[in-house]
VOTILO-537783 format. One record per residue: x negated, y negated, z negated of N, C-alpha, C, CB in turn. Coordinates in nm, 3 decimals, always signed. Each point is the difference from the previous one (the first is absolute). Glycine has a CB too. Example, Ala and Ser with C-alpha at 12.3 -4.5 7.8 and 13.67 -1.06 7.14 Angstrom:
+---------+---------+---------+---------+---------+---------+---------+---------+---------+---------+---------+---------+
|    n_xx |    n_yy |    n_zz |   ca_xx |   ca_yy |   ca_zz |    c_xx |    c_yy |    c_zz |   cb_xx |   cb_yy |   cb_zz |
+---------+---------+---------+---------+---------+---------+---------+---------+---------+---------+---------+---------+
|  -1.319 |  +0.569 |  -0.780 |  +0.089 |  -0.119 |  +0.000 |  -0.090 |  -0.120 |  +0.000 |  +0.189 |  +0.117 |  -0.125 |
|  -0.154 |  -0.222 |  +0.197 |  -0.082 |  -0.119 |  -0.006 |  +0.077 |  -0.109 |  -0.073 |  -0.118 |  +0.063 |  +0.215 |
+---------+---------+---------+---------+---------+---------+---------+---------+---------+---------+---------+---------+
//
This chain:
+---------+---------+---------+---------+---------+---------+---------+---------+---------+---------+---------+---------+
|    n_xx |    n_yy |    n_zz |   ca_xx |   ca_yy |   ca_zz |    c_xx |    c_yy |    c_zz |   cb_xx |   cb_yy |   cb_zz |
+---------+---------+---------+---------+---------+---------+---------+---------+---------+---------+---------+---------+
|  +2.402 |  +1.462 |  -2.273 |  -0.002 |  +0.011 |  +0.144 |  -0.086 |  -0.112 |  +0.058 |  +0.228 |  +0.107 |  -0.002 |
|  -0.303 |  -0.075 |  +0.103 |  -0.092 |  -0.096 |  +0.061 |  +0.068 |  -0.072 |  +0.115 |  -0.196 |  +0.143 |  -0.066 |
|  +0.170 |  -0.273 |  +0.076 |  +0.055 |  -0.080 |  +0.108 |  -0.100 |  -0.025 |  +0.111 |  +0.149 |  -0.106 |  -0.165 |
|  -0.258 |  +0.181 |  +0.168 |  -0.105 |  -0.017 |  +0.100 |  +0.047 |  +0.057 |  +0.133 |  -0.178 |  +0.010 |  -0.178 |
|  +0.167 |  -0.089 |  +0.283 |  +0.039 |  +0.044 |  +0.133 |  -0.125 |  +0.050 |  +0.071 |  +0.193 |  -0.165 |  +0.009 |
|  -0.190 |  +0.287 |  +0.039 |  -0.113 |  +0.058 |  +0.071 |  +0.007 |  -0.038 |  +0.147 |  -0.010 |  +0.192 |  -0.164 |
|  -0.103 |  -0.243 |  +0.217 |  -0.007 |  -0.031 |  +0.142 |  -0.027 |  +0.129 |  +0.076 |  -0.083 |  -0.236 |  -0.046 |
|  +0.140 |  +0.251 |  +0.164 |  -0.033 |  +0.118 |  +0.081 |  -0.149 |  +0.002 |  +0.033 |  +0.233 |  +0.000 |  +0.098 |
|  -0.288 |  +0.118 |  -0.077 |  -0.143 |  +0.016 |  +0.023 |  -0.046 |  -0.079 |  +0.123 |  +0.012 |  +0.226 |  -0.105 |
|  +0.068 |  -0.234 |  +0.208 |  -0.037 |  -0.072 |  +0.121 |  -0.020 |  -0.150 |  -0.027 |  +0.125 |  +0.169 |  +0.135 |
|  -0.052 |  -0.225 |  -0.229 |  -0.008 |  -0.143 |  -0.028 |  -0.121 |  -0.035 |  -0.085 |  +0.247 |  -0.012 |  +0.015 |
|  -0.296 |  +0.106 |  -0.096 |  -0.115 |  -0.028 |  -0.087 |  -0.132 |  +0.008 |  +0.074 |  +0.131 |  +0.089 |  -0.191 |
|  -0.142 |  -0.005 |  +0.292 |  -0.126 |  +0.025 |  +0.068 |  -0.061 |  -0.125 |  +0.061 |  +0.081 |  +0.228 |  +0.046 |
|  -0.008 |  -0.315 |  +0.025 |  -0.065 |  -0.118 |  +0.056 |  -0.062 |  -0.092 |  -0.105 |  +0.161 |  +0.014 |  +0.186 |
|  -0.108 |  -0.017 |  -0.306 |  -0.055 |  -0.086 |  -0.104 |  -0.121 |  +0.063 |  -0.067 |  +0.227 |  -0.095 |  -0.036 |
|  -0.234 |  +0.226 |  +0.033 |  -0.111 |  +0.069 |  -0.067 |  -0.126 |  -0.001 |  +0.086 |  +0.166 |  +0.145 |  -0.119 |
|  -0.154 |  -0.128 |  +0.249 |  -0.117 |  +0.006 |  +0.087 |  -0.084 |  -0.128 |  -0.001 |  +0.128 |  +0.158 |  +0.142 |
|  -0.069 |  -0.276 |  -0.125 |  -0.083 |  -0.121 |  -0.007 |  -0.065 |  -0.019 |  -0.137 |  +0.149 |  -0.102 |  +0.170 |
|  -0.076 |  +0.129 |  -0.275 |  -0.055 |  -0.016 |  -0.134 |  -0.119 |  +0.093 |  -0.021 |  +0.227 |  -0.066 |  -0.084 |
|  -0.213 |  +0.191 |  +0.124 |  -0.109 |  +0.096 |  -0.018 |  -0.122 |  -0.037 |  +0.083 |  +0.168 |  +0.177 |  -0.047 |
|  -0.147 |  -0.220 |  +0.171 |  -0.116 |  -0.033 |  +0.084 |  -0.072 |  -0.124 |  -0.049 |  +0.117 |  +0.103 |  +0.194 |
|  -0.046 |  -0.202 |  -0.244 |  -0.065 |  -0.120 |  -0.052 |  -0.075 |  +0.032 |  -0.130 |  +0.179 |  -0.143 |  +0.106 |
|  -0.121 |  +0.225 |  -0.192 |  -0.067 |  +0.039 |  -0.124 |  -0.129 |  +0.077 |  +0.030 |  +0.223 |  +0.008 |  -0.119 |
|  -0.217 |  +0.084 |  +0.214 |  -0.120 |  +0.077 |  +0.036 |  -0.106 |  -0.093 |  +0.059 |  +0.141 |  +0.204 |  +0.042 |
|  -0.101 |  -0.295 |  +0.046 |  -0.097 |  -0.093 |  +0.060 |  -0.062 |  -0.091 |  -0.106 |  +0.130 |  +0.006 |  +0.214 |
|  -0.051 |  -0.051 |  -0.310 |  -0.054 |  -0.085 |  -0.106 |  -0.097 |  +0.077 |  -0.088 |  +0.211 |  -0.135 |  +0.004 |
|  -0.182 |  +0.260 |  -0.035 |  -0.090 |  +0.080 |  -0.083 |  -0.132 |  +0.025 |  +0.072 |  +0.197 |  +0.110 |  -0.108 |
|  -0.192 |  -0.080 |  +0.237 |  -0.123 |  +0.019 |  +0.077 |  -0.080 |  -0.130 |  +0.004 |  +0.112 |  +0.178 |  +0.140 |
|  -0.043 |  -0.290 |  -0.124 |  -0.068 |  -0.130 |  +0.005 |  -0.066 |  -0.033 |  -0.133 |  +0.165 |  -0.078 |  +0.171 |
|  -0.099 |  +0.111 |  -0.280 |  -0.061 |  -0.025 |  -0.131 |  -0.124 |  +0.087 |  -0.019 |  +0.226 |  -0.059 |  -0.093 |
|  -0.223 |  +0.180 |  +0.147 |  -0.119 |  +0.083 |  -0.004 |  -0.113 |  -0.059 |  +0.083 |  +0.145 |  +0.199 |  -0.034 |
|  -0.111 |  -0.255 |  +0.149 |  -0.102 |  -0.066 |  +0.084 |  -0.052 |  -0.127 |  -0.064 |  +0.110 |  +0.096 |  +0.202 |
|  -0.030 |  -0.158 |  -0.286 |  -0.042 |  -0.122 |  -0.068 |  -0.122 |  +0.025 |  -0.089 |  +0.237 |  -0.082 |  +0.005 |
|  -0.248 |  +0.203 |  -0.056 |  -0.116 |  +0.035 |  -0.082 |  -0.125 |  +0.006 |  +0.085 |  +0.148 |  +0.129 |  -0.156 |
|  -0.136 |  -0.079 |  +0.279 |  -0.114 |  +0.014 |  +0.090 |  -0.044 |  -0.135 |  +0.054 |  +0.078 |  +0.230 |  +0.062 |
|  +0.014 |  -0.305 |  -0.006 |  -0.031 |  -0.130 |  +0.058 |  +0.120 |  -0.092 |  -0.019 |  -0.156 |  +0.106 |  +0.171 |
|  +0.130 |  -0.223 |  -0.225 |  +0.108 |  -0.094 |  -0.026 |  +0.070 |  -0.040 |  +0.129 |  -0.123 |  -0.085 |  -0.200 |
|  +0.046 |  +0.057 |  +0.302 |  +0.059 |  -0.047 |  +0.127 |  +0.087 |  +0.107 |  +0.063 |  -0.199 |  -0.149 |  +0.035 |
|  +0.151 |  +0.272 |  -0.029 |  +0.079 |  +0.109 |  +0.059 |  +0.126 |  +0.026 |  -0.083 |  -0.211 |  +0.103 |  +0.095 |
|  +0.197 |  -0.107 |  -0.227 |  +0.117 |  +0.021 |  -0.086 |  +0.103 |  -0.110 |  +0.015 |  -0.146 |  +0.119 |  -0.158 |
|  +0.100 |  -0.244 |  +0.167 |  +0.094 |  -0.112 |  +0.017 |  +0.070 |  +0.008 |  +0.135 |  -0.144 |  -0.142 |  -0.148 |
|  +0.071 |  +0.183 |  +0.252 |  +0.063 |  +0.018 |  +0.131 |  +0.101 |  +0.114 |  -0.004 |  -0.209 |  -0.086 |  +0.113 |
|  +0.176 |  +0.192 |  -0.185 |  +0.095 |  +0.111 |  -0.014 |  +0.126 |  -0.040 |  -0.074 |  -0.193 |  +0.157 |  +0.002 |
|  +0.176 |  -0.235 |  -0.109 |  +0.118 |  -0.050 |  -0.073 |  +0.085 |  -0.091 |  +0.088 |  -0.127 |  +0.017 |  -0.216 |
|  +0.060 |  -0.101 |  +0.295 |  +0.074 |  -0.088 |  +0.091 |  +0.078 |  +0.082 |  +0.103 |  -0.175 |  -0.180 |  -0.031 |
|  +0.114 |  +0.286 |  +0.080 |  +0.069 |  +0.084 |  +0.098 |  +0.117 |  +0.077 |  -0.063 |  -0.216 |  +0.020 |  +0.127 |
|  +0.201 |  +0.020 |  -0.254 |  +0.112 |  +0.069 |  -0.064 |  +0.116 |  -0.095 |  -0.026 |  -0.161 |  +0.160 |  -0.106 |
|  +0.131 |  -0.286 |  +0.074 |  +0.108 |  -0.099 |  -0.016 |  +0.062 |  -0.031 |  +0.136 |  -0.115 |  -0.099 |  -0.203 |
|  +0.032 |  +0.095 |  +0.308 |  +0.054 |  -0.021 |  +0.135 |  +0.089 |  +0.118 |  +0.041 |  -0.205 |  -0.136 |  +0.062 |
|  +0.169 |  +0.256 |  -0.103 |  +0.084 |  +0.117 |  +0.026 |  +0.134 |  -0.015 |  -0.071 |  -0.206 |  +0.144 |  +0.025 |
|  +0.203 |  -0.191 |  -0.149 |  +0.125 |  -0.024 |  -0.073 |  +0.084 |  -0.107 |  +0.070 |  -0.113 |  +0.063 |  -0.216 |
|  +0.046 |  -0.165 |  +0.269 |  +0.069 |  -0.106 |  +0.075 |  +0.068 |  +0.058 |  +0.123 |  -0.167 |  -0.170 |  -0.082 |
|  +0.097 |  +0.256 |  +0.153 |  +0.059 |  +0.063 |  +0.118 |  +0.119 |  +0.088 |  -0.034 |  -0.223 |  -0.006 |  +0.107 |
|  +0.211 |  +0.084 |  -0.214 |  +0.111 |  +0.085 |  -0.041 |  +0.119 |  -0.083 |  -0.045 |  -0.163 |  +0.177 |  -0.066 |
|  +0.139 |  -0.284 |  -0.006 |  +0.111 |  -0.085 |  -0.048 |  +0.068 |  -0.068 |  +0.118 |  -0.119 |  -0.037 |  -0.219 |
|  +0.041 |  +0.006 |  +0.323 |  +0.059 |  -0.061 |  +0.119 |  +0.093 |  +0.099 |  +0.070 |  -0.203 |  -0.146 |  +0.027 |
|  +0.162 |  +0.273 |  -0.020 |  +0.078 |  +0.100 |  +0.072 |  +0.114 |  +0.059 |  -0.081 |  -0.204 |  +0.052 |  +0.126 |
|  +0.192 |  -0.050 |  -0.256 |  +0.098 |  +0.065 |  -0.086 |  +0.119 |  -0.093 |  -0.026 |  -0.183 |  +0.136 |  -0.107 |
|  +0.303 |  -0.087 |  +0.134 |  +0.119 |  -0.082 |  -0.025 |  +0.024 |  -0.011 |  -0.151 |  +0.101 |  +0.071 |  +0.222 |
|  -0.019 |  -0.168 |  -0.260 |  +0.030 |  -0.019 |  -0.142 |  +0.069 |  +0.122 |  -0.060 |  +0.018 |  -0.246 |  +0.040 |
|  +0.069 |  +0.310 |  +0.037 |  +0.070 |  +0.118 |  -0.050 |  -0.096 |  +0.117 |  -0.016 |  +0.210 |  -0.079 |  +0.110 |
|  -0.303 |  +0.095 |  -0.017 |  -0.095 |  +0.112 |  -0.006 |  -0.106 |  -0.024 |  -0.108 |  +0.040 |  +0.044 |  +0.244 |
|  -0.067 |  -0.170 |  -0.276 |  -0.103 |  -0.029 |  -0.100 |  +0.045 |  +0.043 |  -0.139 |  -0.078 |  -0.193 |  +0.139 |
|  +0.206 |  +0.190 |  -0.164 |  +0.052 |  +0.046 |  -0.129 |  -0.060 |  -0.076 |  -0.117 |  +0.033 |  +0.224 |  +0.100 |
|  -0.092 |  -0.152 |  -0.196 |  -0.056 |  -0.063 |  -0.119 |  -0.135 |  -0.066 |  +0.025 |  +0.120 |  +0.168 |  -0.133 |
|  -0.180 |  -0.146 |  +0.251 |  -0.123 |  -0.072 |  +0.034 |  +0.029 |  -0.148 |  +0.021 |  -0.095 |  +0.209 |  +0.105 |
|  +0.219 |  -0.239 |  -0.074 |  +0.038 |  -0.139 |  +0.027 |  +0.033 |  -0.070 |  -0.131 |  +0.088 |  +0.064 |  +0.229 |
|  -0.175 |  -0.155 |  -0.269 |  +0.022 |  -0.076 |  -0.122 |  +0.040 |  -0.143 |  +0.036 |  -0.167 |  +0.144 |  -0.126 |
|  +0.100 |  -0.198 |  +0.224 |  +0.029 |  -0.137 |  +0.046 |  +0.060 |  +0.008 |  +0.139 |  -0.189 |  -0.097 |  -0.140 |
|  +0.219 |  -0.017 |  +0.198 |  +0.054 |  +0.000 |  +0.136 |  -0.113 |  +0.027 |  +0.099 |  +0.182 |  -0.162 |  -0.067 |
|  -0.147 |  +0.202 |  +0.186 |  -0.099 |  +0.035 |  +0.102 |  -0.093 |  -0.117 |  +0.033 |  +0.163 |  +0.164 |  +0.092 |
|  -0.114 |  -0.287 |  -0.070 |  -0.092 |  -0.110 |  +0.032 |  -0.102 |  -0.027 |  -0.112 |  +0.181 |  -0.099 |  +0.139 |
|  -0.139 |  +0.111 |  -0.263 |  -0.093 |  -0.021 |  -0.112 |  -0.106 |  +0.110 |  +0.000 |  +0.182 |  -0.112 |  -0.136 |
|  -0.140 |  +0.237 |  +0.154 |  -0.095 |  +0.111 |  +0.007 |  -0.102 |  -0.021 |  +0.112 |  +0.175 |  +0.153 |  -0.092 |
|  -0.126 |  -0.191 |  +0.210 |  -0.090 |  -0.017 |  +0.113 |  -0.098 |  -0.115 |  -0.022 |  +0.178 |  +0.090 |  +0.149 |
|  -0.132 |  -0.200 |  -0.207 |  -0.090 |  -0.113 |  -0.028 |  -0.105 |  +0.037 |  -0.105 |  +0.185 |  -0.158 |  +0.057 |
|  -0.144 |  +0.224 |  -0.163 |  -0.095 |  +0.037 |  -0.106 |  -0.102 |  +0.101 |  +0.052 |  +0.178 |  -0.042 |  -0.174 |
|  -0.133 |  +0.144 |  +0.244 |  -0.093 |  +0.101 |  +0.052 |  -0.093 |  -0.060 |  +0.106 |  +0.171 |  +0.177 |  -0.047 |
|  -0.118 |  -0.266 |  +0.130 |  -0.085 |  -0.065 |  +0.101 |  -0.106 |  -0.089 |  -0.063 |  +0.192 |  +0.006 |  +0.158 |
|  -0.153 |  -0.082 |  -0.260 |  -0.097 |  -0.087 |  -0.068 |  -0.106 |  +0.083 |  -0.073 |  +0.178 |  -0.177 |  -0.026 |
|  -0.136 |  +0.285 |  -0.038 |  -0.095 |  +0.086 |  -0.071 |  -0.098 |  +0.066 |  +0.097 |  +0.173 |  +0.040 |  -0.177 |
|  -0.124 |  +0.003 |  +0.292 |  -0.088 |  +0.057 |  +0.102 |  -0.102 |  -0.103 |  +0.047 |  +0.185 |  +0.154 |  +0.072 |
|  -0.140 |  -0.275 |  -0.043 |  -0.091 |  -0.104 |  +0.046 |  -0.103 |  -0.035 |  -0.106 |  +0.182 |  -0.090 |  +0.146 |
|  -0.141 |  +0.079 |  -0.271 |  -0.094 |  -0.033 |  -0.107 |  -0.103 |  +0.110 |  -0.023 |  +0.178 |  -0.137 |  -0.105 |
|  -0.136 |  +0.262 |  +0.112 |  -0.095 |  +0.110 |  -0.016 |  -0.100 |  +0.005 |  +0.116 |  +0.175 |  +0.128 |  -0.126 |
|  -0.127 |  -0.153 |  +0.248 |  -0.092 |  -0.006 |  +0.114 |  -0.098 |  -0.116 |  -0.015 |  +0.176 |  +0.103 |  +0.146 |
|  -0.127 |  -0.217 |  -0.188 |  -0.087 |  -0.115 |  -0.022 |  -0.103 |  +0.029 |  -0.109 |  +0.186 |  -0.152 |  +0.071 |
|  -0.143 |  +0.217 |  -0.175 |  -0.091 |  +0.037 |  -0.108 |  -0.109 |  +0.094 |  +0.050 |  +0.185 |  -0.028 |  -0.164 |
|  -0.147 |  +0.125 |  +0.246 |  -0.099 |  +0.095 |  +0.053 |  -0.099 |  -0.068 |  +0.092 |  +0.170 |  +0.181 |  -0.018 |
|  -0.128 |  -0.284 |  +0.089 |  -0.089 |  -0.069 |  +0.093 |  -0.091 |  -0.099 |  -0.072 |  +0.172 |  +0.027 |  +0.179 |
|  -0.120 |  -0.101 |  -0.276 |  -0.075 |  -0.108 |  -0.063 |  -0.101 |  +0.049 |  -0.102 |  +0.196 |  -0.144 |  +0.035 |
|  -0.162 |  +0.242 |  -0.117 |  -0.088 |  +0.044 |  -0.107 |  -0.125 |  +0.064 |  +0.061 |  +0.197 |  +0.034 |  -0.156 |
|  -0.316 |  -0.083 |  +0.119 |  -0.123 |  +0.056 |  +0.058 |  -0.032 |  +0.138 |  -0.058 |  -0.086 |  -0.233 |  +0.035 |
|  +0.012 |  +0.313 |  +0.043 |  -0.046 |  +0.129 |  -0.049 |  -0.102 |  -0.021 |  -0.110 |  +0.043 |  +0.106 |  +0.224 |
|  -0.042 |  -0.020 |  -0.326 |  -0.102 |  -0.013 |  -0.105 |  -0.138 |  +0.034 |  +0.055 |  +0.172 |  +0.057 |  -0.175 |
|  -0.269 |  -0.129 |  +0.128 |  -0.138 |  +0.021 |  +0.049 |  -0.079 |  +0.086 |  -0.095 |  +0.007 |  -0.219 |  +0.116 |
+---------+---------+---------+---------+---------+---------+---------+---------+---------+---------+---------+---------+
//
């Protein structure tokens, strides 16, 4: 007999939507990275910023298994990663 508890469908949906949108944005950004480093880096920064926004809005209960660390740690890590990716996109010169 299985001891797995199934969450109602309404409770799973808020956690799936942010995850899917961030994954799609990251995949598109990686595709743009092939075309232009700067545009791809900006796209990756925006997808991490999107994850930051979703983590800010999503409660701990609604985050479910997406929540690995505490909310303040998630927000600090995602904010720092967004800032570093933006800085990288601005500082690195275009290839000549």
